[in-house]
C-alpha positions as CSV (number, residue, x, y, z in Angstrom):
1,X,25.8,17.6,-0.5
2,X,22.5,17.8,1.3
3,X,22.9,14.7,3.3
4,X,25.8,13.4,5.5
5,X,26.3,10.3,3.5
6,X,28.9,9.0,5.8
7,X,26.2,9.1,8.8
8,X,24.1,6.6,6.8
9,X,27.2,4.4,6.3
10,X,27.9,4.2,10.0
11,X,24.4,3.8,11.4
12,X,23.6,1.1,13.8
13,X,21.0,-0.6,11.2
14,X,19.0,-3.7,12.1
15,X,19.5,-5.3,9.2
16,X,23.4,-5.4,8.2
17,X,24.4,-5.0,4.6
18,X,27.6,-5.9,3.1
19,X,29.9,-3.0,2.7
20,X,29.6,-2.7,-1.2
21,X,25.8,-3.0,-1.2
22,X,25.7,-0.5,1.7
23,X,27.9,2.0,-0.3
24,X,25.6,1.5,-3.4
25,X,22.5,2.4,-1.2
26,X,24.2,5.5,0.4
27,X,25.1,6.6,-3.2
28,X,21.6,6.0,-4.6
29,X,20.2,8.2,-1.8
30,X,22.6,11.0,-2.5
31,X,21.7,11.0,-6.1
32,X,18.1,11.1,-5.3
33,X,18.5,14.2,-3.0
34,X,20.8,15.7,-5.5
35,X,18.1,15.5,-8.2
36,X,15.6,16.7,-6.1
37,X,17.5,19.8,-5.1
38,X,18.6,20.2,-8.8
39,X,14.9,20.3,-9.9
40,X,13.0,21.7,-6.7
41,X,11.3,24.4,-8.5
42,X,9.9,22.1,-10.8
43,X,8.1,19.9,-8.4
44,X,4.1,19.5,-8.5
45,X,1.9,18.8,-5.7
46,X,1.9,15.1,-6.0
47,X,5.6,15.0,-6.1
48,X,5.6,16.9,-3.0
49,X,3.5,14.5,-1.1
50,X,6.2,11.7,-1.5
51,X,9.0,14.1,-1.1
52,X,7.9,14.9,2.4
53,X,7.7,11.6,3.3
54,X,11.5,11.3,2.2
55,X,12.3,14.2,4.1
56,X,10.9,12.8,7.1
57,X,12.5,9.4,6.7
58,X,16.0,10.8,6.2
59,X,15.7,13.7,8.5
60,X,18.3,12.2,10.8
61,X,21.2,12.3,8.1
62,X,21.0,16.0,7.7
63,X,23.9,17.7,9.4
64,X,22.4,21.1,8.9
65,X,18.7,21.3,10.5
66,X,18.3,24.7,8.9
67,X,19.0,23.3,5.5
68,X,16.4,20.6,6.2
69,X,13.8,23.1,7.4
70,X,14.4,25.3,4.2
71,X,13.8,22.3,2.0
72,X,10.7,21.0,3.9
73,X,9.1,24.6,4.0
74,X,9.5,24.9,0.2
75,X,8.0,21.3,-0.5
76,X,5.2,22.1,2.2
77,X,4.4,25.2,0.4
78,X,4.1,23.5,-2.9
79,X,1.8,21.0,-1.2
80,X,-0.2,23.8,0.6
81,X,-1.0,25.6,-2.6
82,X,-2.1,22.2,-4.2
83,X,-4.4,21.5,-1.2
84,X,-5.9,24.9,-1.5
85,X,-6.5,24.5,-5.3
86,X,-8.3,21.1,-4.6
87,X,-5.3,19.5,-6.4
88,X,-5.7,16.1,-4.4
89,X,-8.7,13.8,-5.5
90,X,-11.0,14.0,-2.5
91,X,-10.0,11.5,0.2
92,X,-8.1,8.9,-1.9
93,X,-5.3,6.9,-0.4
94,X,-3.0,7.6,-3.5
95,X,-2.7,11.0,-4.8
96,X,-5.9,12.1,-2.2
97,X,-6.1,14.0,1.0
98,X,-5.5,10.5,3.1
99,X,-2.2,10.1,1.3
100,X,-1.6,14.0,2.3
101,X,-2.3,13.1,5.9
102,X,0.0,10.2,6.1
103,X,2.7,11.8,4.8
104,X,2.3,15.1,6.7
105,X,1.6,13.0,10.0
106,X,5.0,11.4,9.5
107,X,6.6,14.8,9.2
108,X,4.8,16.3,12.3
109,X,6.2,13.6,14.2
110,X,9.6,14.6,13.3
111,X,8.7,18.3,13.7
112,X,5.7,18.8,16.0
113,X,5.4,22.5,15.1
114,X,3.6,21.3,12.0
115,X,0.7,19.7,14.2
116,X,-1.5,22.8,13.4
117,X,-1.1,22.1,9.6
118,X,-1.6,18.5,10.2
119,X,-5.2,19.4,11.8
120,X,-6.1,21.4,8.7
121,X,-5.5,18.4,6.5
122,X,-7.1,16.2,8.6
123,X,-10.2,18.6,8.7
124,X,-10.3,18.8,4.9
125,X,-10.2,14.9,4.8
126,X,-12.6,14.6,7.2
127,X,-15.0,17.1,5.3
128,X,-14.5,15.1,2.2
129,X,-15.4,12.0,3.7
130,X,-18.5,13.2,5.5
131,X,-19.7,14.6,2.1
132,X,-19.1,11.4,0.5
133,X,-21.0,9.3,3.0
134,X,-24.1,11.1,2.7
135,X,-24.3,9.3,-0.8
136,X,-24.0,5.8,0.9
137,X,-27.9,5.0,0.4
138,X,-27.5,5.7,-3.4
139,X,-27.5,2.5,-5.7
140,X,-24.1,3.8,-7.4
141,X,-22.7,3.9,-4.2
142,X,-23.5,0.2,-3.0
143,X,-22.4,-1.1,-6.4
144,X,-19.1,0.7,-7.1
145,X,-15.7,-0.4,-6.0
146,X,-15.4,2.3,-3.3
147,X,-14.4,0.0,-0.5
148,X,-10.8,-0.6,-1.8
149,X,-7.6,0.9,-1.0
150,X,-6.4,3.2,-3.7
151,X,-9.2,5.4,-4.2
152,X,-11.6,3.8,-1.8
153,X,-12.7,3.6,1.7
154,X,-10.2,1.0,3.1
155,X,-7.4,3.6,2.8
156,X,-8.7,6.5,4.7
157,X,-10.4,4.0,7.1
158,X,-6.7,2.7,7.8
159,X,-5.5,6.4,8.6
160,X,-8.7,7.3,10.8
161,X,-8.0,4.1,12.8
162,X,-4.4,5.5,13.9
163,X,-6.1,8.2,15.7
164,X,-8.3,9.0,18.8
165,X,-10.1,12.3,17.4
166,X,-13.9,12.0,18.3
167,X,-14.7,12.9,14.5
168,X,-12.2,10.4,13.1
169,X,-13.9,7.8,15.2
170,X,-17.3,9.0,14.2
171,X,-16.5,8.5,10.5
172,X,-14.6,5.4,11.0
173,X,-17.9,3.9,12.5
174,X,-19.9,5.1,9.4
175,X,-17.2,3.5,7.1
176,X,-17.6,0.2,9.2
177,X,-21.3,0.6,8.9
178,X,-21.1,0.8,5.2
179,X,-18.6,-2.2,5.0
180,X,-21.0,-4.5,7.3
181,X,-23.7,-3.6,4.8
182,X,-21.4,-4.4,1.9
183,X,-20.6,-7.8,3.2
184,X,-24.3,-9.4,3.0
185,X,-24.7,-11.6,-0.2
186,X,-26.6,-10.6,-3.1
187,X,-28.3,-12.6,-5.8
188,X,-26.9,-12.4,-9.4
189,X,-27.3,-14.7,-12.1
190,X,-29.3,-16.9,-9.9
191,X,-26.6,-17.4,-7.3
192,X,-25.3,-15.8,-4.2
193,X,-22.4,-13.5,-4.9
194,X,-20.4,-11.7,-2.3
195,X,-21.8,-8.2,-1.6
196,X,-18.1,-6.9,-2.3
197,X,-19.2,-7.3,-6.1
198,X,-18.9,-4.2,-8.1
199,X,-19.2,-2.8,-11.5
200,X,-15.8,-1.3,-12.5
201,X,-15.6,2.3,-13.4
202,X,-14.7,3.6,-17.2
203,X,-10.8,4.0,-16.1
204,X,-10.9,0.2,-14.7
205,X,-12.4,-1.0,-17.8
206,X,-10.1,0.7,-20.2
207,X,-7.4,-1.8,-18.5
208,X,-9.6,-4.9,-18.6
209,X,-9.8,-7.4,-21.2
210,X,-13.2,-8.9,-20.0
211,X,-16.5,-6.9,-20.6
212,X,-17.6,-7.8,-17.1
213,X,-21.2,-6.5,-18.1
214,X,-22.3,-8.5,-14.7
215,X,-19.5,-6.8,-12.6
216,X,-16.4,-8.2,-11.0
217,X,-15.1,-9.8,-7.7
218,X,-11.8,-8.7,-6.9
219,X,-9.4,-10.3,-4.2
220,X,-6.4,-8.3,-4.6
221,X,-5.0,-5.9,-1.7
222,X,-4.7,-2.8,-4.0
223,X,-8.2,-2.8,-5.6
224,X,-10.2,-5.8,-3.9
225,X,-11.6,-7.1,-0.6
226,X,-8.3,-7.6,1.2
227,X,-8.2,-4.0,2.3
228,X,-11.6,-4.2,3.7
229,X,-10.8,-7.3,5.6
230,X,-7.8,-5.7,7.5
231,X,-9.3,-2.5,8.1
232,X,-12.5,-4.1,9.6
233,X,-10.3,-6.0,11.7
234,X,-8.2,-3.1,12.6
235,X,-11.7,-1.4,13.7
236,X,-12.4,-4.4,16.0
237,X,-9.0,-4.2,17.6
238,X,-9.6,-0.5,18.2
239,X,-12.8,-1.6,20.1
240,X,-15.3,-0.3,17.6
241,X,-18.0,-2.7,18.1
242,X,-21.0,-2.7,15.8
243,X,-23.8,-5.4,15.1
244,X,-22.6,-7.7,12.3
245,X,-18.8,-6.6,12.3
246,X,-17.8,-10.0,13.4
247,X,-19.9,-11.6,10.8
248,X,-18.5,-9.5,8.1
249,X,-14.8,-10.1,9.2
250,X,-15.6,-14.0,9.4
251,X,-17.3,-13.9,5.9
252,X,-14.3,-12.4,4.2
253,X,-12.0,-15.0,6.1
254,X,-14.4,-17.6,4.5
255,X,-14.3,-16.1,1.2
256,X,-10.5,-16.2,0.9
257,X,-10.2,-19.6,2.4
258,X,-12.5,-21.1,0.0
259,X,-11.2,-19.3,-3.2
260,X,-7.4,-20.0,-3.3
261,X,-5.6,-22.7,-5.5
262,X,-2.3,-24.2,-5.4
263,X,0.3,-24.0,-8.5
264,X,2.4,-27.2,-9.3
265,X,4.9,-26.0,-6.8
266,X,2.6,-26.2,-4.0
267,X,2.4,-22.2,-3.8
268,X,-0.9,-20.7,-2.8
269,X,-2.5,-17.9,-5.3
270,X,-5.8,-16.1,-5.5
271,X,-7.7,-15.2,-8.7
272,X,-7.1,-11.6,-8.5
273,X,-10.0,-9.8,-10.4
274,X,-12.6,-11.9,-11.7
275,X,-16.1,-11.4,-13.8
276,X,-19.0,-12.6,-12.0
277,X,-19.6,-15.4,-14.7
278,X,-16.3,-16.7,-13.5
279,X,-17.3,-16.6,-9.8
280,X,-20.3,-18.7,-10.4
281,X,-18.4,-21.2,-12.7
282,X,-20.1,-20.3,-15.9
283,X,-16.5,-19.5,-17.2
284,X,-13.2,-20.9,-16.2
285,X,-10.7,-19.0,-14.0
286,X,-7.3,-19.4,-15.2
287,X,-5.5,-21.1,-12.2
288,X,-1.9,-19.9,-13.1
289,X,1.1,-18.7,-11.0
290,X,0.7,-15.0,-10.2
291,X,3.4,-12.1,-9.2
292,X,4.3,-12.4,-5.8
293,X,3.4,-8.4,-5.3
294,X,1.8,-6.0,-2.8
295,X,-0.8,-5.0,-5.3
296,X,-2.4,-8.4,-6.4
297,X,-0.4,-11.1,-5.4
298,X,-0.2,-13.6,-2.6
299,X,2.1,-11.9,-0.3
300,X,-0.1,-8.9,0.1
301,X,-3.4,-11.1,0.5
302,X,-1.5,-13.5,2.9
303,X,-0.3,-10.5,5.2
304,X,-3.5,-9.1,5.5
305,X,-5.2,-12.5,6.4
306,X,-2.1,-12.9,8.9
307,X,-2.6,-9.4,10.6
308,X,-6.4,-9.8,10.5
309,X,-6.2,-13.1,12.4
310,X,-3.9,-11.8,14.8
311,X,-6.2,-8.9,15.6
312,X,-9.4,-11.5,15.8
313,X,-7.3,-14.2,17.8
314,X,-8.1,-16.5,14.8
315,X,-5.3,-19.1,15.2
316,X,-6.3,-21.2,12.3
317,X,-6.2,-18.5,9.9
318,X,-3.0,-17.1,11.3
319,X,-1.1,-20.5,11.1
320,X,-2.5,-20.8,7.5
321,X,-1.0,-17.4,6.4
322,X,2.1,-17.9,8.2
323,X,2.9,-21.2,6.7
324,X,2.1,-20.2,3.2
325,X,4.5,-17.1,3.4
326,X,7.0,-19.2,5.0
327,X,6.6,-21.5,1.8
328,X,6.9,-18.4,-0.4
329,X,9.8,-17.0,1.4
330,X,11.7,-20.2,0.5
331,X,11.0,-20.5,-3.2
332,X,13.4,-19.3,-5.8
333,X,13.1,-15.6,-6.3
334,X,12.7,-16.0,-10.3
335,X,9.4,-17.7,-9.4
336,X,8.2,-14.6,-7.8
337,X,7.7,-13.2,-11.5
338,X,8.8,-9.9,-10.4
339,X,10.8,-7.6,-12.7
340,X,10.9,-4.2,-11.1
341,X,12.2,-2.8,-7.9
342,X,9.2,-0.7,-7.2
343,X,6.8,-0.8,-4.3
344,X,3.7,-1.8,-5.9
345,X,4.6,-4.7,-8.0
346,X,7.9,-5.1,-7.5
347,X,11.0,-6.1,-5.0
348,X,10.9,-3.8,-2.4
349,X,7.2,-4.0,-2.0
350,X,7.1,-7.5,-1.3
351,X,10.4,-7.5,0.7
352,X,8.8,-4.9,3.1
353,X,5.7,-7.5,3.8
354,X,8.3,-10.4,4.2
355,X,10.4,-7.9,6.6
356,X,7.3,-7.4,8.7
357,X,6.8,-10.9,9.0
358,X,10.4,-11.3,10.1
359,X,9.8,-8.7,12.8
360,X,6.8,-10.5,13.8
361,X,8.0,-13.8,14.0
362,X,11.9,-13.7,14.0
363,X,11.9,-16.6,11.3
364,X,15.2,-16.2,9.3
365,X,13.6,-17.6,6.2
366,X,11.9,-14.3,5.8
367,X,15.2,-12.2,6.5
368,X,16.9,-14.2,3.9
369,X,14.6,-13.3,1.0
370,X,14.3,-9.7,2.4
371,X,18.0,-9.4,1.8
372,X,17.9,-11.1,-1.6
373,X,15.4,-8.6,-2.8
374,X,17.0,-5.5,-1.1
375,X,20.5,-6.5,-2.8
376,X,18.8,-6.7,-6.2
377,X,16.8,-3.3,-5.7
378,X,19.7,-1.5,-4.5
379,X,21.6,-2.5,-7.8
380,X,19.3,-0.1,-9.7
381,X,20.9,3.4,-9.8
382,X,18.7,6.2,-10.9
383,X,19.8,6.2,-14.4
384,X,19.6,2.2,-14.7
385,X,16.1,2.5,-13.1
386,X,14.8,4.8,-15.7
387,X,16.5,2.8,-18.4
388,X,15.0,-0.5,-17.3
389,X,11.5,0.9,-17.0
390,X,11.8,2.5,-20.6
391,X,13.0,-0.7,-22.0
392,X,10.2,-2.7,-20.3
393,X,7.5,-0.3,-21.3
394,X,8.8,-0.6,-24.8
395,X,8.8,-4.4,-24.8
396,X,5.1,-4.2,-23.4
397,X,3.9,-1.5,-25.9
398,X,2.8,0.7,-23.1
399,X,3.4,4.2,-21.7
400,X,6.3,4.3,-19.4
401,X,5.1,5.1,-15.7
402,X,8.6,5.5,-14.1
403,X,8.8,8.4,-11.9
404,X,11.6,10.0,-9.8
405,X,9.3,11.0,-6.7
406,X,6.2,8.7,-7.1
407,X,6.3,6.1,-3.7
408,X,4.2,3.5,-5.5
409,X,6.0,3.3,-8.9
410,X,9.0,5.4,-8.6
411,X,12.6,5.7,-7.1
412,X,11.4,7.5,-4.0
413,X,9.6,4.4,-2.8
414,X,12.7,2.3,-3.4
415,X,15.0,4.1,-1.1
416,X,12.5,5.0,1.5
417,X,11.5,1.4,1.9
418,X,15.1,-0.1,1.7
419,X,15.6,2.7,4.6
420,X,12.4,1.5,6.6
421,X,13.5,-2.4,6.3
422,X,17.3,-1.8,7.5
423,X,16.1,0.5,10.1
424,X,13.5,-1.9,11.2
425,X,11.0,0.9,11.7
426,X,7.7,0.8,9.5
427,X,6.6,4.4,8.3
428,X,3.4,5.9,7.2
429,X,3.8,4.4,3.9
430,X,3.8,1.2,5.3
431,X,0.7,2.0,7.2
432,X,-1.0,3.5,3.8
433,X,-0.2,0.2,2.2
434,X,-2.2,-1.6,5.1
435,X,0.7,-4.0,5.7
436,X,1.6,-2.8,9.1
């Protein structure tokens, strides 16, 4: 066995689990690392990034340091070869170089001798960003959804702001400049539209029902304006001062405050992604209850509103976000409309947000809901997870995206996120999700 499972059982966690639930979690962790070791020669570079973050997270539970180093060096070699082959998509926060940077930074904190490797990763990321920013005057640049978290600029901006390197701060400033320009309204269909309006890519169109011939407005954290809001507020906290920065942040606050609606239970929601026609009220926006998830749901948006308002000392927005999150924490779990334990749009991603709210406020309503979602998520062994994902995909007539190692939609994210919550220590993945 790679890990000392008894050491996990006896650790002094900040969140206490019942003995049987803790035993299940320990068993799940053991199964994950056994599966990783069994197929270690089959992992690809994308797997390697998230495995690295898992090795960093669970390092303290390896009795044999040389064994941990052997596994880590093997995975780092897979990652290095992928980087050298330009395997990772430019600067993207998911399957890109800022994703790699977040993972390697967590590992370098645990093993400082990896600092030179981290510097090399940072250089590639900065080179990719520098090349991309040279296109910022083009029409295509200004009308694409390139400000969002998954593949856009909000993700790497969140990473760059975590350091003090001169070049990192310089490119952070360039991105902030682009976001300030993006925040200015445009005229479309004869009306004022937020400059965050964009035309969806071919890939995004393939997932859309609407044609969106006049483009979209997107409120979600994963693909919308919420990532830009929180990273601009982070930049302000970092003492980046640009003309128009405060106005850009205030404009985003105003947009979120005027666009929300309430369901029959008095729970707040945002429209998600809507067409320009819907935005200017030429077409109706369905005001329906939506999933309480990280990617598009109210919990992700409210967390960014809460963080941003704290950074900006905006007490009105802070109190609004806190009050609405408390209402969500107190509602029945079946009304969260979640069906998976995963990070992206499942229980552990939502639990991670509410756990951070608990750490910030010490309000037990958050902790109670966190425990409820942790218990459900731990009930998924690897076998049950894959079977449930396969069944769900079949019912929806879609291809299953279940994965052992993918942090966002796989089992890796489940065990890592649960560990970070019960230890009370946010990780690079939480920062990558822009929730801390």
